[in-house]
C-alpha positions in Angstrom: 78.9 85.1 94.6 79.7 88.7 95.4 81.6 89.2 98.7 79.1 91.8 99.9 76.2 89.5 99.3 78.0 86.6 100.9 78.6 88.7 104.1 74.8 89.5 104.2 73.9 85.8 104.0 76.5 84.9 106.7 75.3 87.7 108.9 71.7 86.4 108.6 72.8 82.8 109.1 74.9 83.7 112.1 71.8 84.0 114.3 70.2 80.9 112.8 72.9 78.3 113.2 73.4 76.5 116.4 77.1 75.9 116.1 78.3 79.3 117.3 80.0 78.3 120.5 83.1 80.4 119.6 85.5 77.4 120.0 88.5 77.3 117.7 87.7 76.0 114.2 84.1 75.1 114.8 82.9 75.0 111.2 79.6 76.8 110.8 77.5 75.3 108.0 75.4 77.8 106.1 71.9 77.0 105.1 71.0 75.4 101.8 74.4 73.9 101.1 74.3 70.8 99.0 76.1 68.3 101.2 76.5 64.6 100.3 73.1 62.8 100.5 74.6 59.8 102.1 74.7 60.5 105.8 77.9 58.5 106.4 79.7 60.3 103.5 78.5 63.6 104.8 79.6 63.0 108.3 83.0 61.8 107.2 83.5 64.8 105.0 82.6 67.3 107.7 84.5 65.5 110.4 87.6 65.3 108.2 87.3 69.0 107.4 87.0 69.9 111.1 90.1 67.8 111.9 92.0 69.3 109.0 91.4 72.8 110.2 92.3 71.9 113.8 95.7 70.8 112.5 96.4 74.0 110.5 98.6 75.5 113.3 100.8 72.4 113.2 103.9 72.1 110.9 102.3 71.6 107.5 103.9 68.1 107.0 102.3 66.9 110.2 98.8 67.6 109.1 97.3 64.1 108.9 94.6 65.3 106.4 97.1 66.4 103.7 98.5 63.7 101.5 102.2 63.5 100.7 101.6 63.9 97.0 99.9 67.3 97.5 102.0 68.6 100.4 104.2 71.1 98.5 101.5 73.3 97.0 99.2 72.7 100.0 101.9 73.9 102.3 101.9 77.3 100.6 98.1 77.5 101.1 98.3 76.3 104.7 100.8 79.1 105.5 98.2 81.6 104.3 95.6 80.0 106.6 97.6 80.1 109.8 96.4 82.6 112.4 93.5 83.4 110.1 91.1 83.5 113.1 93.1 86.2 114.9 91.9 89.8 115.1 95.0 91.8 115.9 93.1 95.1 116.6 90.7 93.5 119.1 93.4 91.0 120.4 90.9 88.2 120.0 92.5 84.9 119.0 89.4 83.3 117.6 87.4 86.3 116.3 87.0 85.0 112.7 85.0 81.8 112.4 85.2 79.4 109.5 81.9 79.2 107.5 81.3 76.4 105.0 79.6 78.3 102.2 79.8 75.8 99.3 80.4 72.1 98.6 80.5 70.9 95.0 80.6 67.2 94.3 82.9 66.5 91.3 82.6 62.7 91.7 81.3 60.4 94.4 84.5 60.9 96.3 86.0 64.2 95.2 84.6 67.6 96.3 85.4 71.3 96.0 85.1 73.0 99.4 84.7 76.8 99.9 85.3 78.3 103.3 85.0 81.9 104.5 86.4 83.3 107.7 84.0 85.9 109.1 83.9 87.9 112.3 80.7 89.6 113.6 81.0 92.8 115.7 78.4 95.5 116.4 76.0 93.8 113.9 78.6 94.0 111.1 80.1 91.1 109.2 83.9 91.4 108.6 85.2 89.1 105.9 88.8 88.1 106.7 89.4 85.5 104.0 87.9 82.9 101.6 89.6 79.7 100.6 88.9 77.0 98.0 90.1 73.4 98.9 89.9 70.1 97.1 88.6 67.2 99.2 89.5 63.7 98.0 88.5 60.5 99.6 91.3 57.9 99.5 91.3 54.6 101.4 88.3 55.6 103.4 89.6 59.0 104.5 89.3 62.5 103.2 92.4 64.5 102.3 92.5 68.3 101.5 94.7 70.1 99.1 95.3 73.3 97.2 93.6 73.4 93.7 96.9 74.6 92.2 97.6 71.5 90.1 94.1 71.3 88.9 94.0 75.0 88.0 97.2 74.6 85.9 96.6 71.2 84.4 96.7 72.7 80.9 99.8 74.7 81.4 103.1 73.9 79.7 106.4 73.2 81.5 110.1 73.3 80.9 113.2 72.3 82.9 115.7 75.1 83.5 118.5 74.0 85.8 117.0 73.0 89.1 113.7 74.6 88.2 110.6 73.2 86.5 108.9 76.3 85.1 105.1 76.2 84.5 103.6 78.7 82.1 100.3 79.2 80.2 101.2 79.9 76.6 104.7 81.3 75.8 107.9 81.7 77.8 110.7 84.2 77.3 113.3 81.4 77.6 116.3 83.8 77.3 115.1 86.0 80.2 114.1 82.9 82.2 117.5 81.3 81.8 119.2 84.6 82.9 117.0 84.7 85.9 117.7 81.1 87.0 121.4 81.4 86.2 121.5 84.5 88.5 119.9 82.4 91.2 122.5 79.7 90.7 125.3 82.2 90.9 124.0 83.7 94.1 123.4 80.3 95.7 127.0 79.3 94.9 128.2 82.4 96.6 126.0 81.7 99.6 126.9 78.0 99.6 123.2 77.2 99.5 122.3 73.6 98.8 120.7 72.9 95.4 117.0 72.3 95.7 114.5 71.4 93.1 112.1 74.2 92.4 108.6 74.3 91.0 108.1 77.8 89.5 104.7 79.0 88.3 104.5 82.1 86.1 101.3 84.0 87.0 100.3 87.3 85.3 99.8 89.1 88.6 99.3 88.5 92.3 95.6 88.2 91.9 96.1 85.2 89.7 98.6 83.8 92.2 95.9 83.8 94.9 93.2 82.3 92.6 95.6 79.5 91.4 96.5 78.6 95.0 93.0 78.6 96.3 92.8 82.0 98.0 89.6 83.6 96.8 90.1 86.6 99.0 92.4 87.6 101.9 92.2 91.1 103.5 96.0 91.3 104.0 96.4 91.5 100.2 93.9 94.2 99.3 95.2 96.2 96.4 98.3 94.0 95.9 99.2 93.8 92.2 102.6 92.1 92.3 103.7 89.6 94.9 104.8 86.0 95.3 103.9 83.1 97.5 106.4 80.3 98.2 107.0 77.2 100.4 109.5 74.5 100.9 108.8 70.9 101.9 111.1 67.8 101.7 114.0 69.7 100.3 111.8 71.0 97.3 110.6 74.5 96.9 107.6 76.0 95.2 107.1 79.6 94.0 103.9 80.9 92.6 105.2 84.1 91.1 103.0 87.1 90.5 105.9 89.6 89.7 107.8 88.4 86.6 105.1 86.9 84.3 106.3 84.4 81.7 108.3 87.2 80.1 110.6 87.5 83.1 111.1 91.2 82.3 110.7 92.7 85.8 113.5 90.7 87.4 115.8 92.9 89.6 119.2 91.3 90.5 119.3 93.5 93.7 116.0 92.1 95.0 116.8 88.6 93.9 120.0 88.8 96.0 118.0 89.7 99.0 115.6 86.8 98.3 118.4 84.2 98.0 120.3 85.6 101.0 117.2 85.5 103.2 116.9 81.8 102.4 120.3 81.2 104.0 120.6 83.8 106.8 117.7 84.5 109.2 116.2 88.0 108.9 116.1 88.0 112.7 119.9 88.4 112.7 120.5 90.4 109.5 121.7 94.0 109.8 119.7 96.0 107.3 122.4 98.5 106.2 124.8 95.7 105.6 122.1 93.7 103.8 121.6 96.6 101.5 125.3 97.0 101.0 125.7 93.4 99.9 122.8 93.9 97.5 124.5 97.1 96.0 127.7 95.0 95.5 126.7 91.5 94.7 123.3 92.5 93.1 125.2 94.9 90.9 123.3 98.1 91.8 119.9 99.3 93.1 116.7 100.9 91.8 117.7 100.1 88.3 121.0 101.8 88.6 124.2 99.8 87.9 127.1 99.6 90.4 129.0 102.0 88.1 126.1 104.5 88.1 125.9 104.3 91.9 129.6 105.0 92.3 129.4 108.0 89.9 126.6 109.5 92.1 128.5 108.8 95.2 131.6 110.6 93.9 129.4 113.6 93.1 128.2 113.6 96.7 131.8 113.3 97.9 132.8 116.3 95.8 130.1 118.4 97.4 131.2 117.2 100.9 135.0 117.3 100.9 135.1 117.4 104.7 132.4 114.8 105.3 132.1 113.2 108.7 131.3 109.6 107.6 130.5 108.4 111.1 127.8 111.0 111.4 126.5 110.4 107.9 126.5 106.7 108.5 124.5 106.9 111.8 122.0 109.3 110.2 121.7 107.1 107.1 121.9 110.2 104.9 120.5 109.9 101.3 123.3 110.8 98.9 121.2 110.4 95.7 117.9 112.1 96.0 116.4 111.2 92.6 112.7 110.5 93.2 112.8 106.9 92.0 116.3 106.0 93.1 117.2 107.0 96.7 120.6 105.8 97.7 121.9 105.8 101.3 125.4 106.6 102.6 125.4 103.7 105.1 124.4 101.2 102.4 127.2 102.5 100.1 129.8 102.4 102.8 128.9 98.8 103.6 129.2 97.9 100.0 132.7 99.2 100.0 133.5 97.4 103.3 132.0 94.1 102.0 134.2 94.3 98.9 137.3 94.8 101.1 136.3 92.2 103.7 135.7 89.4 101.2 139.0 90.2 99.4 141.0 90.1 102.7 139.0 87.7 105.0 136.8 85.7 102.7 133.0 85.6 102.3 132.4 84.0 105.7 133.6 87.2 107.3 131.0 89.1 105.2 128.3 86.8 106.6 129.6 87.5 110.1 129.2 91.3 109.6 125.8 90.8 108.0 124.6 88.7 110.9 125.6 91.2 113.6 121.9 91.8 114.5 119.2 94.3 113.6 120.1 98.0 113.3 120.5 99.5 116.8 120.7 103.1 118.0 124.1 104.5 117.1 124.8 101.1 115.4 126.7 99.7 118.4 126.3 96.1 117.4 127.5 96.9 113.9 130.6 98.7 115.1 131.5 96.0 117.5 131.3 93.4 114.7 133.2 95.6 112.3 136.0 96.0 114.9 136.3 92.3 115.4 136.5 91.6 111.7 138.6 94.5 110.5 140.1 96.1 113.6 138.4 99.4 112.7 136.6 101.1 115.6 134.4 104.2 115.7 137.4 106.5 116.4 139.1 105.4 113.1 135.9 104.9 111.1 136.1 108.2 109.2 139.7 107.7 108.3 138.9 104.1 107.1 136.0 105.2 104.9 138.2 107.9 103.2 140.7 105.2 102.4 138.0 103.0 100.9 136.8 105.9 98.8 140.2 106.4 97.3 140.0 102.7 96.1 136.7 103.1 94.2 
């Protein structure tokens, strides 16, 4: 069904249905839906669906209408459903209402459910998202899940380290092994615990959404490449719409960020230090190797023999202005400091600097942490950077 046509139907139905009280998660049933003929079965299905939606704000593992066997992939879907009723622009918490727009009976006890979240304002229907869920009755109760496993039932799989990789037809095993070996190297550096990973190779982000049960979500309009992931019971899942089964677009720099952010909260991470660690441990940036970055930095230094590194740091000056590869002075300086700090103080000291807090005006929190770790204060920062440069 076309989204525009669906909105027209919903807009018309909005004034026909009685269940429009505006309460949170009141499911509005559109006309002409083929519900189970058995009244008891119908009531159980609708009551269970209502209860499932009421529990979406909870921790995913605490949703009583999600079975343990389907929790991992359904957790990824539930994350996408949280706060779906909120209209940020209007500051209305329950602006978007859930409309039941399709129920398909696969067996006497298994159904495909389609929900759309729609808001009505000034006689206009605003489609926020549409989801597809599987509803399965087990032991007299309906449970809801993502259709991911059903949608990939014919896919192949292979075990690579801690990862079980799911793919449609062919897999570039050499590239995949390089990718997961890099993850293992980063995780060892970060002392991250080993976790089983279910990794799905989608062709693009549109396919990621469809596989997971997200028919449409306005947040992702125009997205071609992206990934959705979740972790439950010490097992992670990644539905990847960036690498494809060829694993040709994998960037060690970005992968370092991803693994680091699994270990250190982004609420405490200092962005310039974060980027500096990715320059160094990720081996470069924007497709340039560490050696190529240092060459460009030396060219910048040659053009600025009397550089004031404190000023350049605080202004985050770009030293490489190639259109597709901008490189920042503060990121590069931090890469040099990270190298020095790990050598002299160990990796824990790097994490301490990294966790000094989000970038502030004049970087006061950064310089305070740098002084505690290295003894270098603002007054001696310029001198210290020149010394680092001589060691490149």
